[in-house]
C-alpha positions in Angstrom: -4.7 14.3 -10.3 -6.3 16.0 -13.3 -9.4 18.1 -13.3 -12.1 17.5 -15.9 -15.1 19.5 -17.0 -18.4 17.9 -17.9 -19.2 19.2 -21.4 -22.3 17.1 -21.8 -25.9 18.3 -21.4 -26.5 16.2 -18.4 -25.3 15.4 -15.0 -22.7 12.5 -14.9 -21.5 10.3 -12.1 -17.8 9.9 -11.6 -15.6 8.6 -8.8 -13.5 11.7 -7.6 -9.9 11.7 -6.3 -11.1 10.7 -2.8 -12.8 7.6 -4.2 -16.2 9.0 -3.7 -18.9 8.8 -6.3 -19.8 12.4 -7.3 -22.6 13.8 -9.6 -21.0 16.4 -11.9 -23.3 19.0 -13.4 -22.9 20.2 -17.0 -20.0 22.7 -17.0 -18.7 21.9 -13.6 -15.3 20.4 -12.8 -14.2 17.3 -10.9 -10.8 16.3 -9.8 -10.1 12.6 -10.3 -7.1 10.4 -9.6 -6.4 9.3 -13.1 -6.4 10.4 -16.7 -9.2 9.0 -19.0 -10.6 9.4 -22.4 -14.4 10.2 -22.4 -16.3 12.3 -24.9 -18.5 13.8 -22.1 -15.4 15.2 -20.3 -12.7 17.7 -21.3 -9.3 17.9 -19.5 -9.4 21.3 -17.8 -6.2 21.2 -15.7 -3.3 18.7 -15.3 -2.7 20.1 -11.7 -2.4 19.3 -9.0 0.2 16.8 -10.3 0.3 13.4 -9.0 3.6 12.5 -7.4 4.0 9.4 -5.5 7.3 10.5 -3.9 6.3 11.7 -0.4 9.9 12.5 0.8 13.4 12.0 -0.4 16.5 12.4 1.7 20.3 11.7 1.7 21.5 10.3 4.9 25.2 10.2 5.7 26.2 7.8 8.6 29.2 8.0 11.0 29.1 4.7 12.9 26.3 5.4 15.4 22.6 4.8 14.8 20.8 7.5 12.9 17.1 7.5 13.1 14.9 9.1 10.3 11.1 9.7 10.6 8.9 7.9 8.1 5.3 9.0 7.4 2.9 6.7 8.9 0.8 6.6 5.7 4.0 5.9 3.4 3.2 2.8 1.4 6.7 1.7 0.9 10.4 3.0 1.1 13.2 2.5 -1.3 16.8 2.7 0.2 19.6 3.3 -2.3 23.1 2.7 -1.1 25.5 5.3 -2.4 28.8 4.6 -0.5 30.4 2.2 2.0 28.3 0.1 4.3 24.8 0.5 5.7 22.6 -1.6 7.9 18.9 -0.8 7.9 16.4 -1.5 10.8 12.7 -0.7 10.9 11.7 1.3 13.9 14.8 0.6 16.0 18.2 -1.2 16.1 16.5 -3.5 18.7 14.3 -4.9 15.9 16.5 -7.7 14.8 17.3 -9.1 12.4 17.8 -5.9 10.3 16.1 -5.4 6.9 19.6 -5.3 5.4 22.9 -6.1 7.2 26.1 -4.4 6.1 24.9 -3.6 2.8 27.7 -3.4 0.2 27.8 -2.6 -3.5 26.4 -6.0 -4.5 23.1 -4.9 -3.0 22.4 -1.4 -4.4 18.7 -1.1 -3.6 16.0 -2.5 -1.2 12.3 -1.8 -1.1 10.5 -2.1 2.3 6.7 -2.2 2.7 5.8 0.4 5.3 2.2 1.5 5.6 1.3 1.7 9.3 4.1 -0.9 10.2 6.6 1.5 11.5 7.3 5.3 11.6 11.2 5.3 11.8 14.1 3.8 10.1 17.3 3.2 12.1 20.5 3.2 10.0 24.0 2.3 11.0 27.2 2.2 9.1 29.9 4.4 7.5 28.2 5.1 4.3 25.6 7.3 2.7 22.3 6.2 1.3 19.2 7.8 -0.2 15.9 7.0 1.5 12.8 7.6 -0.6 9.2 7.4 0.7 6.4 6.5 -1.7 2.6 6.3 -1.9 0.9 4.3 -4.5 
């Protein structure tokens, strides 16, 4: 989310990083959600950096169900299998069928839409996987 300075002689309207239209006076800064090329604005700061990765964790399974918390505003989750077998459920092992059943090397990655649909993943298996939460 870069920060730009209005280097023109007049007030200019832009949509800020919250999606709200804002009037930016000459010499003032505004934080927006994208980079752009505009002669009336100068890039003042690259920070805060945009990073769509919300959380990343390695999960090692030992045969019993392991639940991991998922942010309610997470847009989607990517699960990468690292070793052995992994079965993935949204919210609970009672939520059948699973998103992925006894995952093996032929299925190295899945992506699950998540936003406000669930706040936990339940994982069973004897393997290790990496769970990555993303926002768009």
